[in-house]
mmCIF file of the N, C-alpha and C atoms, coordinates in Angstrom:
data_MODEL
# 
_entry.id   MODEL 
# 
loop_
_atom_site.group_PDB 
_atom_site.id 
_atom_site.type_symbol 
_atom_site.label_atom_id 
_atom_site.label_alt_id 
_atom_site.label_comp_id 
_atom_site.label_asym_id 
_atom_site.label_entity_id 
_atom_site.label_seq_id 
_atom_site.pdbx_PDB_ins_code 
_atom_site.Cartn_x 
_atom_site.Cartn_y 
_atom_site.Cartn_z 
_atom_site.occupancy 
_atom_site.B_iso_or_equiv 
_atom_site.pdbx_formal_charge 
_atom_site.auth_seq_id 
_atom_site.auth_comp_id 
_atom_site.auth_asym_id 
_atom_site.auth_atom_id 
_atom_site.pdbx_PDB_model_num 
ATOM 1   N N  . MET A 1 1  ? 0.268   -1.171 -0.143 1.00 0.00 ? 1  MET A N  1 
ATOM 2   C CA . MET A 1 1  ? 0.354   -0.298 -0.639 1.00 0.00 ? 1  MET A CA 1 
ATOM 3   C C  . MET A 1 1  ? 1.259   1.408  0.011  1.00 0.00 ? 1  MET A C  1 
ATOM 4   N N  . ASN A 1 2  ? 0.283   1.868  -1.720 1.00 0.00 ? 2  ASN A N  1 
ATOM 5   C CA . ASN A 1 2  ? 0.901   3.411  -0.998 1.00 0.00 ? 2  ASN A CA 1 
ATOM 6   C C  . ASN A 1 2  ? 1.063   4.645  0.361  1.00 0.00 ? 2  ASN A C  1 
ATOM 7   N N  . LYS A 1 3  ? 1.624   5.447  0.791  1.00 0.00 ? 3  LYS A N  1 
ATOM 8   C CA . LYS A 1 3  ? 2.256   6.454  1.909  1.00 0.00 ? 3  LYS A CA 1 
ATOM 9   C C  . LYS A 1 3  ? 0.041   6.938  1.861  1.00 0.00 ? 3  LYS A C  1 
ATOM 10  N N  . ASN A 1 4  ? 0.350   7.277  0.115  1.00 0.00 ? 4  ASN A N  1 
ATOM 11  C CA . ASN A 1 4  ? -1.416  7.812  0.455  1.00 0.00 ? 4  ASN A CA 1 
ATOM 12  C C  . ASN A 1 4  ? -2.205  7.312  0.952  1.00 0.00 ? 4  ASN A C  1 
ATOM 13  N N  . SER A 1 5  ? -2.390  6.586  0.795  1.00 0.00 ? 5  SER A N  1 
ATOM 14  C CA . SER A 1 5  ? -3.645  5.252  1.199  1.00 0.00 ? 5  SER A CA 1 
ATOM 15  C C  . SER A 1 5  ? -3.494  5.034  2.349  1.00 0.00 ? 5  SER A C  1 
ATOM 16  N N  . ASP A 1 6  ? -2.514  5.173  3.121  1.00 0.00 ? 6  ASP A N  1 
ATOM 17  C CA . ASP A 1 6  ? -2.385  5.326  4.607  1.00 0.00 ? 6  ASP A CA 1 
ATOM 18  C C  . ASP A 1 6  ? -3.016  6.181  5.407  1.00 0.00 ? 6  ASP A C  1 
ATOM 19  N N  . SER A 1 7  ? -2.517  7.176  4.952  1.00 0.00 ? 7  SER A N  1 
ATOM 20  C CA . SER A 1 7  ? -2.573  8.658  4.931  1.00 0.00 ? 7  SER A CA 1 
ATOM 21  C C  . SER A 1 7  ? -3.372  8.659  5.401  1.00 0.00 ? 7  SER A C  1 
ATOM 22  N N  . ASP A 1 8  ? -4.671  8.297  3.356  1.00 0.00 ? 8  ASP A N  1 
ATOM 23  C CA . ASP A 1 8  ? -6.262  8.312  3.371  1.00 0.00 ? 8  ASP A CA 1 
ATOM 24  C C  . ASP A 1 8  ? -7.366  7.886  4.815  1.00 0.00 ? 8  ASP A C  1 
ATOM 25  N N  . SER A 1 9  ? -6.454  6.631  4.678  1.00 0.00 ? 9  SER A N  1 
ATOM 26  C CA . SER A 1 9  ? -7.641  5.981  5.850  1.00 0.00 ? 9  SER A CA 1 
ATOM 27  C C  . SER A 1 9  ? -7.535  5.885  7.661  1.00 0.00 ? 9  SER A C  1 
ATOM 28  N N  . VAL A 1 10 ? -6.246  6.884  7.786  1.00 0.00 ? 10 VAL A N  1 
ATOM 29  C CA . VAL A 1 10 ? -6.082  7.692  8.744  1.00 0.00 ? 10 VAL A CA 1 
ATOM 30  C C  . VAL A 1 10 ? -7.295  8.910  9.195  1.00 0.00 ? 10 VAL A C  1 
ATOM 31  N N  . PHE A 1 11 ? -7.264  9.198  8.174  1.00 0.00 ? 11 PHE A N  1 
ATOM 32  C CA . PHE A 1 11 ? -7.813  10.684 7.216  1.00 0.00 ? 11 PHE A CA 1 
ATOM 33  C C  . PHE A 1 11 ? -9.155  9.915  8.272  1.00 0.00 ? 11 PHE A C  1 
ATOM 34  N N  . VAL A 1 12 ? -9.635  8.915  7.158  1.00 0.00 ? 12 VAL A N  1 
ATOM 35  C CA . VAL A 1 12 ? -11.202 9.386  7.451  1.00 0.00 ? 12 VAL A CA 1 
ATOM 36  C C  . VAL A 1 12 ? -11.621 8.723  8.591  1.00 0.00 ? 12 VAL A C  1 
ATOM 37  N N  . LYS A 1 13 ? -10.654 7.229  9.435  1.00 0.00 ? 13 LYS A N  1 
ATOM 38  C CA . LYS A 1 13 ? -10.942 7.488  10.481 1.00 0.00 ? 13 LYS A CA 1 
ATOM 39  C C  . LYS A 1 13 ? -11.634 8.188  11.454 1.00 0.00 ? 13 LYS A C  1 
ATOM 40  N N  . GLN A 1 14 ? -10.784 8.897  11.012 1.00 0.00 ? 14 GLN A N  1 
ATOM 41  C CA . GLN A 1 14 ? -10.309 10.419 11.953 1.00 0.00 ? 14 GLN A CA 1 
ATOM 42  C C  . GLN A 1 14 ? -12.096 11.038 12.427 1.00 0.00 ? 14 GLN A C  1 
ATOM 43  N N  . ILE A 1 15 ? -12.671 11.322 10.535 1.00 0.00 ? 15 ILE A N  1 
ATOM 44  C CA . ILE A 1 15 ? -13.640 11.481 10.464 1.00 0.00 ? 15 ILE A CA 1 
ATOM 45  C C  . ILE A 1 15 ? -14.955 10.810 10.852 1.00 0.00 ? 15 ILE A C  1 
ATOM 46  N N  . VAL A 1 16 ? -14.922 10.438 10.546 1.00 0.00 ? 16 VAL A N  1 
ATOM 47  C CA . VAL A 1 16 ? -16.223 9.327  10.743 1.00 0.00 ? 16 VAL A CA 1 
ATOM 48  C C  . VAL A 1 16 ? -16.830 9.117  11.938 1.00 0.00 ? 16 VAL A C  1 
ATOM 49  N N  . SER A 1 17 ? -16.494 8.818  13.055 1.00 0.00 ? 17 SER A N  1 
ATOM 50  C CA . SER A 1 17 ? -16.809 8.852  14.195 1.00 0.00 ? 17 SER A CA 1 
ATOM 51  C C  . SER A 1 17 ? -17.039 9.515  14.426 1.00 0.00 ? 17 SER A C  1 
ATOM 52  N N  . PRO A 1 18 ? -18.913 9.738  14.476 1.00 0.00 ? 18 PRO A N  1 
ATOM 53  C CA . PRO A 1 18 ? -20.208 10.446 14.499 1.00 0.00 ? 18 PRO A CA 1 
ATOM 54  C C  . PRO A 1 18 ? -20.065 11.204 16.297 1.00 0.00 ? 18 PRO A C  1 
ATOM 55  N N  . SER A 1 19 ? -20.860 13.060 16.254 1.00 0.00 ? 19 SER A N  1 
ATOM 56  C CA . SER A 1 19 ? -20.533 12.762 17.425 1.00 0.00 ? 19 SER A CA 1 
ATOM 57  C C  . SER A 1 19 ? -21.550 14.758 17.325 1.00 0.00 ? 19 SER A C  1 
ATOM 58  N N  . SER A 1 20 ? -22.094 14.722 18.497 1.00 0.00 ? 20 SER A N  1 
ATOM 59  C CA . SER A 1 20 ? -22.881 16.197 17.995 1.00 0.00 ? 20 SER A CA 1 
ATOM 60  C C  . SER A 1 20 ? -22.434 17.325 18.015 1.00 0.00 ? 20 SER A C  1 
ATOM 61  N N  . ASN A 1 21 ? -21.470 16.827 18.788 1.00 0.00 ? 21 ASN A N  1 
ATOM 62  C CA . ASN A 1 21 ? -20.618 19.049 18.975 1.00 0.00 ? 21 ASN A CA 1 
ATOM 63  C C  . ASN A 1 21 ? -19.657 18.457 18.023 1.00 0.00 ? 21 ASN A C  1 
ATOM 64  N N  . LYS A 1 22 ? -19.314 17.416 17.979 1.00 0.00 ? 22 LYS A N  1 
ATOM 65  C CA . LYS A 1 22 ? -18.135 17.750 17.069 1.00 0.00 ? 22 LYS A CA 1 
ATOM 66  C C  . LYS A 1 22 ? -17.418 18.159 16.129 1.00 0.00 ? 22 LYS A C  1 
ATOM 67  N N  . VAL A 1 23 ? -16.582 18.693 16.161 1.00 0.00 ? 23 VAL A N  1 
ATOM 68  C CA . VAL A 1 23 ? -16.444 20.445 14.794 1.00 0.00 ? 23 VAL A CA 1 
ATOM 69  C C  . VAL A 1 23 ? -15.616 19.468 13.683 1.00 0.00 ? 23 VAL A C  1 
ATOM 70  N N  . ILE A 1 24 ? -15.276 20.132 12.592 1.00 0.00 ? 24 ILE A N  1 
ATOM 71  C CA . ILE A 1 24 ? -14.544 19.835 11.425 1.00 0.00 ? 24 ILE A CA 1 
ATOM 72  C C  . ILE A 1 24 ? -13.951 21.515 11.038 1.00 0.00 ? 24 ILE A C  1 
ATOM 73  N N  . LYS A 1 25 ? -12.052 21.240 10.541 1.00 0.00 ? 25 LYS A N  1 
ATOM 74  C CA . LYS A 1 25 ? -12.072 21.729 10.070 1.00 0.00 ? 25 LYS A CA 1 
ATOM 75  C C  . LYS A 1 25 ? -13.094 21.639 8.376  1.00 0.00 ? 25 LYS A C  1 
ATOM 76  N N  . LEU A 1 26 ? -11.559 22.713 7.709  1.00 0.00 ? 26 LEU A N  1 
ATOM 77  C CA . LEU A 1 26 ? -12.705 22.936 5.889  1.00 0.00 ? 26 LEU A CA 1 
ATOM 78  C C  . LEU A 1 26 ? -11.520 21.590 4.859  1.00 0.00 ? 26 LEU A C  1 
ATOM 79  N N  . LYS A 1 27 ? -10.283 21.317 5.258  1.00 0.00 ? 27 LYS A N  1 
ATOM 80  C CA . LYS A 1 27 ? -10.169 20.322 4.863  1.00 0.00 ? 27 LYS A CA 1 
ATOM 81  C C  . LYS A 1 27 ? -10.505 18.942 4.846  1.00 0.00 ? 27 LYS A C  1 
ATOM 82  N N  . GLU A 1 28 ? -11.459 18.795 6.322  1.00 0.00 ? 28 GLU A N  1 
ATOM 83  C CA . GLU A 1 28 ? -12.213 18.192 5.844  1.00 0.00 ? 28 GLU A CA 1 
ATOM 84  C C  . GLU A 1 28 ? -13.477 17.728 5.589  1.00 0.00 ? 28 GLU A C  1 
ATOM 85  N N  . VAL A 1 29 ? -14.998 18.641 5.198  1.00 0.00 ? 29 VAL A N  1 
ATOM 86  C CA . VAL A 1 29 ? -15.500 19.457 4.877  1.00 0.00 ? 29 VAL A CA 1 
ATOM 87  C C  . VAL A 1 29 ? -15.390 20.081 3.603  1.00 0.00 ? 29 VAL A C  1 
ATOM 88  N N  . LYS A 1 30 ? -14.062 19.492 2.837  1.00 0.00 ? 30 LYS A N  1 
ATOM 89  C CA . LYS A 1 30 ? -13.893 19.018 1.534  1.00 0.00 ? 30 LYS A CA 1 
ATOM 90  C C  . LYS A 1 30 ? -13.738 18.020 1.422  1.00 0.00 ? 30 LYS A C  1 
ATOM 91  N N  . TYR A 1 31 ? -13.650 17.451 2.338  1.00 0.00 ? 31 TYR A N  1 
ATOM 92  C CA . TYR A 1 31 ? -13.291 15.990 2.058  1.00 0.00 ? 31 TYR A CA 1 
ATOM 93  C C  . TYR A 1 31 ? -14.654 15.166 2.115  1.00 0.00 ? 31 TYR A C  1 
ATOM 94  N N  . LEU A 1 32 ? -15.065 15.127 2.113  1.00 0.00 ? 32 LEU A N  1 
ATOM 95  C CA . LEU A 1 32 ? -16.431 14.668 2.264  1.00 0.00 ? 32 LEU A CA 1 
ATOM 96  C C  . LEU A 1 32 ? -17.562 14.678 1.627  1.00 0.00 ? 32 LEU A C  1 
ATOM 97  N N  . THR A 1 33 ? -17.734 16.078 0.951  1.00 0.00 ? 33 THR A N  1 
ATOM 98  C CA . THR A 1 33 ? -18.645 16.922 0.455  1.00 0.00 ? 33 THR A CA 1 
ATOM 99  C C  . THR A 1 33 ? -18.286 16.704 -1.035 1.00 0.00 ? 33 THR A C  1 
ATOM 100 N N  . THR A 1 34 ? -16.493 16.413 -1.301 1.00 0.00 ? 34 THR A N  1 
ATOM 101 C CA . THR A 1 34 ? -15.627 16.927 -2.541 1.00 0.00 ? 34 THR A CA 1 
ATOM 102 C C  . THR A 1 34 ? -16.034 18.280 -3.050 1.00 0.00 ? 34 THR A C  1 
ATOM 103 N N  . LEU A 1 35 ? -16.330 19.328 -2.532 1.00 0.00 ? 35 LEU A N  1 
ATOM 104 C CA . LEU A 1 35 ? -16.369 20.327 -2.434 1.00 0.00 ? 35 LEU A CA 1 
ATOM 105 C C  . LEU A 1 35 ? -15.783 20.847 -3.081 1.00 0.00 ? 35 LEU A C  1 
ATOM 106 N N  . SER A 1 36 ? -15.361 22.161 -3.781 1.00 0.00 ? 36 SER A N  1 
ATOM 107 C CA . SER A 1 36 ? -13.913 23.483 -3.181 1.00 0.00 ? 36 SER A CA 1 
ATOM 108 C C  . SER A 1 36 ? -14.608 24.151 -1.984 1.00 0.00 ? 36 SER A C  1 
ATOM 109 N N  . THR A 1 37 ? -13.337 25.398 -1.974 1.00 0.00 ? 37 THR A N  1 
ATOM 110 C CA . THR A 1 37 ? -13.323 25.610 -1.122 1.00 0.00 ? 37 THR A CA 1 
ATOM 111 C C  . THR A 1 37 ? -14.317 26.887 -0.858 1.00 0.00 ? 37 THR A C  1 
ATOM 112 N N  . ALA A 1 38 ? -14.528 27.377 -3.112 1.00 0.00 ? 38 ALA A N  1 
ATOM 113 C CA . ALA A 1 38 ? -15.844 28.717 -3.508 1.00 0.00 ? 38 ALA A CA 1 
ATOM 114 C C  . ALA A 1 38 ? -16.442 27.757 -3.287 1.00 0.00 ? 38 ALA A C  1 
ATOM 115 N N  . SER A 1 39 ? -17.237 26.943 -3.822 1.00 0.00 ? 39 SER A N  1 
ATOM 116 C CA . SER A 1 39 ? -18.108 26.283 -4.203 1.00 0.00 ? 39 SER A CA 1 
ATOM 117 C C  . SER A 1 39 ? -18.621 26.034 -1.605 1.00 0.00 ? 39 SER A C  1 
ATOM 118 N N  . ILE A 1 40 ? -17.939 25.556 -1.099 1.00 0.00 ? 40 ILE A N  1 
ATOM 119 C CA . ILE A 1 40 ? -18.444 25.286 0.069  1.00 0.00 ? 40 ILE A CA 1 
ATOM 120 C C  . ILE A 1 40 ? -18.918 27.058 0.732  1.00 0.00 ? 40 ILE A C  1 
ATOM 121 N N  . TYR A 1 41 ? -18.384 27.971 0.570  1.00 0.00 ? 41 TYR A N  1 
ATOM 122 C CA . TYR A 1 41 ? -18.451 29.221 0.660  1.00 0.00 ? 41 TYR A CA 1 
ATOM 123 C C  . TYR A 1 41 ? -19.942 30.199 -0.193 1.00 0.00 ? 41 TYR A C  1 
ATOM 124 N N  . ARG A 1 42 ? -20.098 29.827 -1.735 1.00 0.00 ? 42 ARG A N  1 
ATOM 125 C CA . ARG A 1 42 ? -20.923 30.095 -1.764 1.00 0.00 ? 42 ARG A CA 1 
ATOM 126 C C  . ARG A 1 42 ? -21.997 29.592 -2.467 1.00 0.00 ? 42 ARG A C  1 
ATOM 127 N N  . GLN A 1 43 ? -22.072 28.297 -1.675 1.00 0.00 ? 43 GLN A N  1 
ATOM 128 C CA . GLN A 1 43 ? -23.153 27.613 -1.430 1.00 0.00 ? 43 GLN A CA 1 
ATOM 129 C C  . GLN A 1 43 ? -24.131 28.099 0.139  1.00 0.00 ? 43 GLN A C  1 
ATOM 130 N N  . ILE A 1 44 ? -23.074 28.611 0.564  1.00 0.00 ? 44 ILE A N  1 
ATOM 131 C CA . ILE A 1 44 ? -22.805 29.272 2.581  1.00 0.00 ? 44 ILE A CA 1 
ATOM 132 C C  . ILE A 1 44 ? -23.464 30.073 2.792  1.00 0.00 ? 44 ILE A C  1 
ATOM 133 N N  . LYS A 1 45 ? -23.461 31.309 1.191  1.00 0.00 ? 45 LYS A N  1 
ATOM 134 C CA . LYS A 1 45 ? -23.373 32.755 0.735  1.00 0.00 ? 45 LYS A CA 1 
ATOM 135 C C  . LYS A 1 45 ? -25.137 32.987 0.534  1.00 0.00 ? 45 LYS A C  1 
ATOM 136 N N  . ASN A 1 46 ? -25.315 31.683 0.231  1.00 0.00 ? 46 ASN A N  1 
ATOM 137 C CA . ASN A 1 46 ? -26.967 30.900 -0.693 1.00 0.00 ? 46 ASN A CA 1 
ATOM 138 C C  . ASN A 1 46 ? -28.019 30.520 0.307  1.00 0.00 ? 46 ASN A C  1 
ATOM 139 N N  . ASN A 1 47 ? -27.245 30.323 1.174  1.00 0.00 ? 47 ASN A N  1 
ATOM 140 C CA . ASN A 1 47 ? -27.753 29.866 2.473  1.00 0.00 ? 47 ASN A CA 1 
ATOM 141 C C  . ASN A 1 47 ? -28.912 27.839 1.531  1.00 0.00 ? 47 ASN A C  1 
ATOM 142 N N  . SER A 1 48 ? -27.264 27.632 1.393  1.00 0.00 ? 48 SER A N  1 
ATOM 143 C CA . SER A 1 48 ? -27.875 26.116 0.880  1.00 0.00 ? 48 SER A CA 1 
ATOM 144 C C  . SER A 1 48 ? -26.544 25.413 1.214  1.00 0.00 ? 48 SER A C  1 
ATOM 145 N N  . PHE A 1 49 ? -25.798 25.649 2.361  1.00 0.00 ? 49 PHE A N  1 
ATOM 146 C CA . PHE A 1 49 ? -24.723 24.388 3.123  1.00 0.00 ? 49 PHE A CA 1 
ATOM 147 C C  . PHE A 1 49 ? -24.695 25.182 4.130  1.00 0.00 ? 49 PHE A C  1 
ATOM 148 N N  . PRO A 1 50 ? -24.677 24.151 4.880  1.00 0.00 ? 50 PRO A N  1 
ATOM 149 C CA . PRO A 1 50 ? -23.794 24.641 6.606  1.00 0.00 ? 50 PRO A CA 1 
ATOM 150 C C  . PRO A 1 50 ? -22.943 25.857 7.157  1.00 0.00 ? 50 PRO A C  1 
ATOM 151 N N  . LYS A 1 51 ? -23.797 26.327 7.827  1.00 0.00 ? 51 LYS A N  1 
ATOM 152 C CA . LYS A 1 51 ? -22.212 27.675 8.378  1.00 0.00 ? 51 LYS A CA 1 
ATOM 153 C C  . LYS A 1 51 ? -21.477 27.568 8.781  1.00 0.00 ? 51 LYS A C  1 
ATOM 154 N N  . GLN A 1 52 ? -20.313 27.652 9.290  1.00 0.00 ? 52 GLN A N  1 
ATOM 155 C CA . GLN A 1 52 ? -18.530 27.993 9.510  1.00 0.00 ? 52 GLN A CA 1 
ATOM 156 C C  . GLN A 1 52 ? -18.979 27.827 11.303 1.00 0.00 ? 52 GLN A C  1 
ATOM 157 N N  . ILE A 1 53 ? -18.718 27.514 12.450 1.00 0.00 ? 53 ILE A N  1 
ATOM 158 C CA . ILE A 1 53 ? -18.550 28.593 13.718 1.00 0.00 ? 53 ILE A CA 1 
ATOM 159 C C  . ILE A 1 53 ? -17.425 28.987 13.636 1.00 0.00 ? 53 ILE A C  1 
ATOM 160 N N  . LYS A 1 54 ? -16.928 30.253 14.195 1.00 0.00 ? 54 LYS A N  1 
ATOM 161 C CA . LYS A 1 54 ? -15.908 30.828 14.886 1.00 0.00 ? 54 LYS A CA 1 
ATOM 162 C C  . LYS A 1 54 ? -14.896 29.927 15.875 1.00 0.00 ? 54 LYS A C  1 
ATOM 163 N N  . LEU A 1 55 ? -14.198 29.946 16.070 1.00 0.00 ? 55 LEU A N  1 
ATOM 164 C CA . LEU A 1 55 ? -13.650 29.414 17.193 1.00 0.00 ? 55 LEU A CA 1 
ATOM 165 C C  . LEU A 1 55 ? -12.487 30.482 17.060 1.00 0.00 ? 55 LEU A C  1 
ATOM 166 N N  . GLY A 1 56 ? -11.519 31.765 17.048 1.00 0.00 ? 56 GLY A N  1 
ATOM 167 C CA . GLY A 1 56 ? -11.120 32.766 16.802 1.00 0.00 ? 56 GLY A CA 1 
ATOM 168 C C  . GLY A 1 56 ? -10.827 33.455 16.004 1.00 0.00 ? 56 GLY A C  1 
ATOM 169 N N  . GLU A 1 57 ? -10.036 34.144 16.068 1.00 0.00 ? 57 GLU A N  1 
ATOM 170 C CA . GLU A 1 57 ? -9.310  35.335 14.862 1.00 0.00 ? 57 GLU A CA 1 
ATOM 171 C C  . GLU A 1 57 ? -9.700  35.362 13.215 1.00 0.00 ? 57 GLU A C  1 
ATOM 172 N N  . ARG A 1 58 ? -8.362  33.948 13.084 1.00 0.00 ? 58 ARG A N  1 
ATOM 173 C CA . ARG A 1 58 ? -8.497  33.415 12.425 1.00 0.00 ? 58 ARG A CA 1 
ATOM 174 C C  . ARG A 1 58 ? -8.689  31.157 11.751 1.00 0.00 ? 58 ARG A C  1 
ATOM 175 N N  . SER A 1 59 ? -9.663  31.151 12.679 1.00 0.00 ? 59 SER A N  1 
ATOM 176 C CA . SER A 1 59 ? -10.119 29.863 12.617 1.00 0.00 ? 59 SER A CA 1 
ATOM 177 C C  . SER A 1 59 ? -11.547 29.757 12.360 1.00 0.00 ? 59 SER A C  1 
ATOM 178 N N  . SER A 1 60 ? -11.566 28.995 11.296 1.00 0.00 ? 60 SER A N  1 
ATOM 179 C CA . SER A 1 60 ? -13.662 28.516 11.791 1.00 0.00 ? 60 SER A CA 1 
ATOM 180 C C  . SER A 1 60 ? -13.468 26.908 11.315 1.00 0.00 ? 60 SER A C  1 
ATOM 181 N N  . ALA A 1 61 ? -14.163 26.533 11.933 1.00 0.00 ? 61 ALA A N  1 
ATOM 182 C CA . ALA A 1 61 ? -14.532 24.889 12.055 1.00 0.00 ? 61 ALA A CA 1 
ATOM 183 C C  . ALA A 1 61 ? -16.574 24.308 11.452 1.00 0.00 ? 61 ALA A C  1 
ATOM 184 N N  . TRP A 1 62 ? -16.563 23.842 10.786 1.00 0.00 ? 62 TRP A N  1 
ATOM 185 C CA . TRP A 1 62 ? -17.730 23.345 10.960 1.00 0.00 ? 62 TRP A CA 1 
ATOM 186 C C  . TRP A 1 62 ? -19.122 22.091 12.242 1.00 0.00 ? 62 TRP A C  1 
ATOM 187 N N  . PHE A 1 63 ? -19.920 21.111 11.907 1.00 0.00 ? 63 PHE A N  1 
ATOM 188 C CA . PHE A 1 63 ? -20.983 20.987 13.200 1.00 0.00 ? 63 PHE A CA 1 
ATOM 189 C C  . PHE A 1 63 ? -20.382 19.240 12.084 1.00 0.00 ? 63 PHE A C  1 
ATOM 190 N N  . TYR A 1 64 ? -19.372 18.324 12.615 1.00 0.00 ? 64 TYR A N  1 
ATOM 191 C CA . TYR A 1 64 ? -19.526 17.384 11.929 1.00 0.00 ? 64 TYR A CA 1 
ATOM 192 C C  . TYR A 1 64 ? -21.219 16.904 11.109 1.00 0.00 ? 64 TYR A C  1 
ATOM 193 N N  . GLU A 1 65 ? -22.459 16.662 12.689 1.00 0.00 ? 65 GLU A N  1 
ATOM 194 C CA . GLU A 1 65 ? -23.239 16.713 11.873 1.00 0.00 ? 65 GLU A CA 1 
ATOM 195 C C  . GLU A 1 65 ? -24.412 17.320 10.819 1.00 0.00 ? 65 GLU A C  1 
ATOM 196 N N  . GLU A 1 66 ? -24.061 18.737 10.939 1.00 0.00 ? 66 GLU A N  1 
ATOM 197 C CA . GLU A 1 66 ? -24.297 19.324 10.030 1.00 0.00 ? 66 GLU A CA 1 
ATOM 198 C C  . GLU A 1 66 ? -23.623 18.892 8.631  1.00 0.00 ? 66 GLU A C  1 
ATOM 199 N N  . ILE A 1 67 ? -22.713 18.638 8.570  1.00 0.00 ? 67 ILE A N  1 
ATOM 200 C CA . ILE A 1 67 ? -22.041 17.959 7.246  1.00 0.00 ? 67 ILE A CA 1 
ATOM 201 C C  . ILE A 1 67 ? -23.261 16.284 6.758  1.00 0.00 ? 67 ILE A C  1 
ATOM 202 N N  . ILE A 1 68 ? -23.044 15.962 7.481  1.00 0.00 ? 68 ILE A N  1 
ATOM 203 C CA . ILE A 1 68 ? -23.074 15.098 7.529  1.00 0.00 ? 68 ILE A CA 1 
ATOM 204 C C  . ILE A 1 68 ? -25.200 15.182 7.605  1.00 0.00 ? 68 ILE A C  1 
ATOM 205 N N  . GLN A 1 69 ? -26.033 16.227 7.539  1.00 0.00 ? 69 GLN A N  1 
ATOM 206 C CA . GLN A 1 69 ? -27.356 15.540 7.719  1.00 0.00 ? 69 GLN A CA 1 
ATOM 207 C C  . GLN A 1 69 ? -27.467 16.698 6.052  1.00 0.00 ? 69 GLN A C  1 
ATOM 208 N N  . TRP A 1 70 ? -26.113 17.261 5.560  1.00 0.00 ? 70 TRP A N  1 
ATOM 209 C CA . TRP A 1 70 ? -26.306 17.930 4.989  1.00 0.00 ? 70 TRP A CA 1 
ATOM 210 C C  . TRP A 1 70 ? -27.174 16.997 3.187  1.00 0.00 ? 70 TRP A C  1 
ATOM 211 N N  . LEU A 1 71 ? -25.623 16.203 3.294  1.00 0.00 ? 71 LEU A N  1 
ATOM 212 C CA . LEU A 1 71 ? -25.028 14.925 2.633  1.00 0.00 ? 71 LEU A CA 1 
ATOM 213 C C  . LEU A 1 71 ? -26.565 14.110 2.759  1.00 0.00 ? 71 LEU A C  1 
ATOM 214 N N  . GLU A 1 72 ? -27.104 13.349 3.885  1.00 0.00 ? 72 GLU A N  1 
ATOM 215 C CA . GLU A 1 72 ? -28.025 13.015 4.278  1.00 0.00 ? 72 GLU A CA 1 
ATOM 216 C C  . GLU A 1 72 ? -29.535 13.777 3.283  1.00 0.00 ? 72 GLU A C  1 
ATOM 217 N N  . GLU A 1 73 ? -29.442 14.850 2.961  1.00 0.00 ? 73 GLU A N  1 
ATOM 218 C CA . GLU A 1 73 ? -30.876 16.099 2.059  1.00 0.00 ? 73 GLU A CA 1 
ATOM 219 C C  . GLU A 1 73 ? -30.626 15.411 0.939  1.00 0.00 ? 73 GLU A C  1 
ATOM 220 N N  . LYS A 1 74 ? -28.979 15.153 0.851  1.00 0.00 ? 74 LYS A N  1 
ATOM 221 C CA . LYS A 1 74 ? -28.344 15.326 -0.765 1.00 0.00 ? 74 LYS A CA 1 
ATOM 222 C C  . LYS A 1 74 ? -29.033 14.132 -1.275 1.00 0.00 ? 74 LYS A C  1 
ATOM 223 N N  . ARG A 1 75 ? -28.736 12.921 -0.775 1.00 0.00 ? 75 ARG A N  1 
ATOM 224 C CA . ARG A 1 75 ? -29.351 11.926 -1.101 1.00 0.00 ? 75 ARG A CA 1 
ATOM 225 C C  . ARG A 1 75 ? -31.008 11.592 -0.709 1.00 0.00 ? 75 ARG A C  1 
ATOM 226 N N  . ILE A 1 76 ? -31.589 11.672 -0.296 1.00 0.00 ? 76 ILE A N  1 
ATOM 227 C CA . ILE A 1 76 ? -32.737 11.418 0.330  1.00 0.00 ? 76 ILE A CA 1 
ATOM 228 C C  . ILE A 1 76 ? -33.857 12.160 -0.854 1.00 0.00 ? 76 ILE A C  1 
ATOM 229 N N  . LYS A 1 77 ? -33.035 13.463 -1.152 1.00 0.00 ? 77 LYS A N  1 
ATOM 230 C CA . LYS A 1 77 ? -33.599 14.479 -2.766 1.00 0.00 ? 77 LYS A CA 1 
ATOM 231 C C  . LYS A 1 77 ? -33.615 14.049 -3.557 1.00 0.00 ? 77 LYS A C  1 
ATOM 232 N N  . ARG A 1 78 ? -32.255 13.144 -4.185 1.00 0.00 ? 78 ARG A N  1 
ATOM 233 C CA . ARG A 1 78 ? -31.593 11.945 -4.936 1.00 0.00 ? 78 ARG A CA 1 
ATOM 234 C C  . ARG A 1 78 ? -32.768 11.232 -5.474 1.00 0.00 ? 78 ARG A C  1 
ATOM 235 N N  . ASP A 1 79 ? -33.171 10.833 -4.524 1.00 0.00 ? 79 ASP A N  1 
ATOM 236 C CA . ASP A 1 79 ? -33.596 9.086  -3.711 1.00 0.00 ? 79 ASP A CA 1 
ATOM 237 C C  . ASP A 1 79 ? -35.453 9.213  -3.405 1.00 0.00 ? 79 ASP A C  1 
ATOM 238 N N  . GLY A 1 80 ? -35.692 10.710 -2.765 1.00 0.00 ? 80 GLY A N  1 
ATOM 239 C CA . GLY A 1 80 ? -36.854 10.144 -2.662 1.00 0.00 ? 80 GLY A CA 1 
ATOM 240 C C  . GLY A 1 80 ? -37.597 9.342  -1.357 1.00 0.00 ? 80 GLY A C  1 
ATOM 241 N N  . VAL A 1 81 ? -36.488 8.871  -0.952 1.00 0.00 ? 81 VAL A N  1 
ATOM 242 C CA . VAL A 1 81 ? -37.170 8.140  0.470  1.00 0.00 ? 81 VAL A CA 1 
ATOM 243 C C  . VAL A 1 81 ? -36.273 8.533  1.736  1.00 0.00 ? 81 VAL A C  1 
ATOM 244 N N  . SER A 1 82 ? -35.622 8.205  3.308  1.00 0.00 ? 82 SER A N  1 
ATOM 245 C CA . SER A 1 82 ? -35.714 7.792  4.016  1.00 0.00 ? 82 SER A CA 1 
ATOM 246 C C  . SER A 1 82 ? -34.960 7.209  4.677  1.00 0.00 ? 82 SER A C  1 
ATOM 247 N N  . GLN A 1 83 ? -33.612 6.721  5.235  1.00 0.00 ? 83 GLN A N  1 
ATOM 248 C CA . GLN A 1 83 ? -33.973 5.580  5.607  1.00 0.00 ? 83 GLN A CA 1 
ATOM 249 C C  . GLN A 1 83 ? -33.875 5.248  7.066  1.00 0.00 ? 83 GLN A C  1 
# 
């Protein structure tokens, strides 16, 4: 296995364990959604993506559960059913 695959699997394990108040940074949001930074901020501006929270003057994060819920809403819209 190459180095990238190992680091990717560690990265996934770090962000997949759900918690109602776990926060994730932009890198993880991009990884989960496959959206670009510009697309994320554009959708936030249009109120169609969860807004980030400010952790500090130059630090923002998103609630993991809100991102997962957003993805689930996309799946439901596509399939028309909830699991």
